[in-house]
Steps between C-alpha positions, in 0.01 A plus 500: 500500500503843339870528571567198277273644231663846501737436204201406287263780609503841330632795696157665495358196682749535785424867536128432506545236775700747708255784455196288581624434851460865590207597282166578656184346363275775373147440610208672338133427462384411152239772526778761504687364200378761254599788731840348565564458130433869438726601789776273375478647151532854642796398715671335204464817295645713780787255550581502129506880498735516798731235355509682170607824673765343722625258236519210749474141362157343542490210748324172419137498612437187706164604637323241289640229723290587804238747375157348553326781317531547124856395432742736336576437137767237474628323192533124542697291257285212385658164576396198301613142470368241257231743401375545857488840669618598849193381680435185302854375538498580871156336522630184333804468729293567814222253410740217416690559821182498708373181339822308559521642854144394570582145395809470721305653792175312453620145433741464801214577740348157441809318366621479859166351609517251212849403615376454856216278380747282313763468772534208737412603855849477648591692814666777304204533263257524795703788638492677165125442471444719806654793314323423171165469681543844658592650159196349333277605790618863466400504133160335564430711807565823313268400215217390735548809716483738206192328364328530840602862523345576162180293518418532870682828571711362785743759633860374473371175346831442328685509832253264666541259212879523480575454872229241571580274208881529547500431874232231471720321245816554710356360826333199340809421292724523805278274708462247219870501427574267788213260437149486364366669809181625336255387236342735249226626735744559785741681269223733378387571857851569636589713197177701532538568872868589510499676163206718606649587838838598357349695210276694734802596706703612198225684309483869599130562561331685785187284512478138389211429261321169466574487128874543560505225761313264269744576221790427731347169609442396139854585394649326802300187420614515137860527613459200728338292230770586245775413745346168595431399143848587367693365800345152469439486125625187329793583275436467128779508241273673249518822706880475526531460124258786429688735731838406351387548140345840568815603683702427184275740310531761777879487475493583128231768543708673768765580241238651272367703793844648558556572129164670450546697824837628381350585163220696667749697711715602207201588283378727779843661527492582128134578440395650835826594670349804675223298662711194597744739662223665699363161611839371612572820687161466677583143618877500551511231774261273314675511162860529624491261796182296553427395143856393406536312828170316466562424134849355568376293797204368301728408208741312725226315687311421179804336335576311824141377501509390134844330496498347848183297435665169406807528729288568812259219405783253467650606834162465675481872583166582344397716792783749425384528141144576610623769735701650210181510295312685776784755528488545122127579518548745787770689306290502184190634675708762681641616169146521361385714795802728466453571129126557540592811703632714207230350274215621719685825585466591131124457524413610854781724637439590866303815566547791544707504183687814590656315795649213298856625556442506875382142551713190546569240239290250694199733488537516122506119482208444737263716299125443475506239222809308612343223708196457264738446207706259712185298570396506136838395368545232764176327400551582131848345493370189673223464240752564224729228637216249517395561140859485379512149654186430295691598185794276598271204567302551180809537282672195643175302474475581128870437441501161681448173317523258795194412708677549831620846397157608380346385829754694701470823299123476501531501881738801478234692305243408765727629778573825314132568439423412863752761618410760238123490564543492880716815500295672225181485705604782740677699225198727422494600869865607479427710192203656674721605792754659266240698302325605824822656626550677169154653525562610859831659401361690198167418342621654175730201443221255577257673265770515231535121527138401533303762306738702286794432269569155640143378527536290185825361641303382803236351269773282348624412847151394610456293185831326558435429868158357422648283228767369738244406765289330233800311359603384848156354555504338154827324589353379830198370307716321241731366767211355705394291197790264574409458871283212608173587673540871421172509303306588814646854486419568134141636533611765753802588287286545187283751689821667622622543143186697417559729799866544397406617151239740632736638769791545258274680257380744766857554620628628165184687390581877499257788521625638172750390236704818467786610723382837633329605819231692312358427154612734225275622216671288235459176695249239393216486756449130417830430679327564838301239691124565500364643821320178593837318492712773661494316832740242352777761505450592867759387757240304695438290190872460429575398859213252504615347172861474622385343825285250310786417261741438783246305707400265219867437418568427867209254518615322183850492649359324808316250278820442307703441817242261647479306176878447485507389866208256483531358151775341294662745260611353166795724427619504141145459365388858513306646210745655247329832563645504855866572423408768249276671758795501740723660238233761433470570875873560528504724193196694621657553843822635338288733286296614800811582707645710216170674439444588866853639515418716199179632665683585822783680322273701269276603792765759595393686185774743393702469821806293582421563869137603536476879544871520585708418193335572165565301188592756233617252236316478166334177622331639807155418355309178570528262203189361339345170596606344169856620529534381859336168426730429207812592698395291805410202285838515323682499837285215631573287193870578537496384865284200416739382226803553726333299780419220253867482403609511867263215591636293211863566595442460874282186504438336161850515348687355802243220518554420132880488544464272803284253308766478231793438741318306774241275338465285814394793726198416714170658400372781722247417767148489361236732639239329711 
């Protein structure tokens, strides 16, 4: 890749790249920084005297590239574009790339399942369902396993969940492939037994604990139930149409993902060429081999998946298309895991830091925060995909003027919210795991996020998360108004709304409203909670509030699901507030993803790689809350407007053209 870029890269860049391969990382404690600075000043004076006597030309000082103490003075040329500085322009390119990438990674995870639910159960489709069931079981098993590991403290809970759910789904799917050999209860029992036995054999523990065995049994049963339900589900064209329409949007978004990714790379080469060179030289195999290979394979498979939809349907080869979708998801998730390595390396480089040059590239990737960030982004992307479907359904509902179309897109919004809420429920647990690992690595970073310069950033995050949970429950409430016999759940849901408001308030109530660890003399003492309310800022209060918020949402989710299964749903007659709540949920989730990325990036303080590679640019300081909020909001609106245009071009515009040229086309199947 760099070979092709050589004609466009300055000569100094090439020399830096070459020199970085042999440079040693200077490691020094921050406590010794003052002494080192004095020593360096003395050495510089001696060197200048010697050079003046001998008359030798002075060599370029590149120590600032790897010096983790006070960096040597270095003049940076300010780079600006459209009035944005180095960091802001890089920030904009990176955020837009991540948002588009999250969409094309999050939506395909359930698009394949939607396609399976809409496909006729031919022999080829039944074969493909075995693979899709295992893929879905892996995702669900990981989420349940992580949640059990956090709440109950089960050692290797994620492995118990992954293996048990995956093998439970595989065995039940294989047995049911030939015939309906088992009912729901038998499928759950077989999945639980075989999933637990296989997971216990594959999980590396010295002593089996009861909690781990129970977790394995639960995950195995879940895998069996999923496999049985999907294998014998009655095909519904609505799911096929939903999957196909979202895939059209994914195809367009993929181009924007590539464009913004290329923009981000070239901005980094111009604005931060020293750091991007260091990062590439630290991960040569990843950036030169693994990433290009995965990206090319994913691109090829993605376009095959998008453009082979109709041809494979017409040739009665739906099973092959489903398998292509599963392969696309595997490649996308692999690419996500690979790129999370350098991302977390910048925040938690492996210790001891003075041995970084002596460890393998894999050890740099598998650092302390790598798997926690993988978990968090996996669940976060799934939530993001669900709420983006909410936006698609709400837009198309508001843009439609036919009763049949409004009924269908009302159902699409219901499905999107169902997916978004279901995946959002374990999301706080994933964030807790990530922050816990950060604290264990270096408590300074955790305190900087929670109690210091970024404490007000976390206040905004808590406010936004609480608002999203509240809005999701409001949509479920509004949606249940159109379901017959759903009134029996309303009294309990009203009480739940009160608990949600109280819990959300406690969650985003800080101890003080200024971003410093210790109060300063000039700070207003009224900005601190009174002593009798100080308990609201303690972690035990925060955790209790978060647990209550998630639990109430889960209970309302169960009520909502039961109501839709036992009562007739009058799609197309939802309160007008419903679609607008869905649009707000999608916008809020986009904003939350960008904001959390900002918090994670700024938590490195004035380091590109924490305590290894110092940021010595003029913008090494943490921006204010107002400045960051304005910049993030601008980027979110940019992405939101682009997505609106993409949805119009991908779904609404083709439909309009078809109605003009084919007036006799049959109306889509109505939701029932």
